[in-house]
C-alpha positions, 0 to 999 in steps of 0.5 A: 124897096125902090130906093134901093135902085139908086145904090151903086154907080149909075148913070143919072142923066135921067135925074139931072136938070138942064144947066143954067147960066154959064154952065149951059152947054157944058158936058158933065159926067153922069156917073155917080155913086149912091152909097146910101138912101134913107126914108124916114116918117115923122109925125109932127105936133097936132096943129090948129087947121086955120079954116075949120078949126080942126086939129090935124096932125102933119106927116113929113118925110126925110130922105137922106142921100149920101153919094160921091157927088151930085149932078144938078138937081139930082137929089130933088129928081130922085126924091120926086121919083121916090115920091111918085113911086110911093104914090104908085105913079112910077115903078121900080122897073121905070126907075131901074130902066131910067138908070139903065138908058138915061131917060124915062121911057114912058114920059116925054123928055124932061118931063119927070117933076123936080121936087121943089128946093124948099126943105132941101139941105145940104148936111155935110161935105166930106173930102178926102184926107189928102185934099187942102185948101189955102184959104184967102183971107 
């Protein structure tokens, strides 16, 4: 399965967006460790199609990614690569090579499609037990 290529520690340079604003020009360590990826498919309730009056069932996919840290837009680029692989537009070898060399060799630089942000949900943040915050009220 293509998602397994992301598991472990890798250089995710090929799966990050360009920084914006005051982050522009800063160097960030591209090494991240992905602990798990799961992809599940669900069929929503049948809905009425607004143009032809036909009933259509909607299929949606849930991609859950757990890692130690994420680069800017990394989860969106990873999701896009998984979708592209599912559509047979990108191969497992393309993704493995991008993780190895830091770019997609069969695409112009910065030409990887970024999945849209709508539908993206941060569900949990886990900190080490020894990390304590001083909240200011």
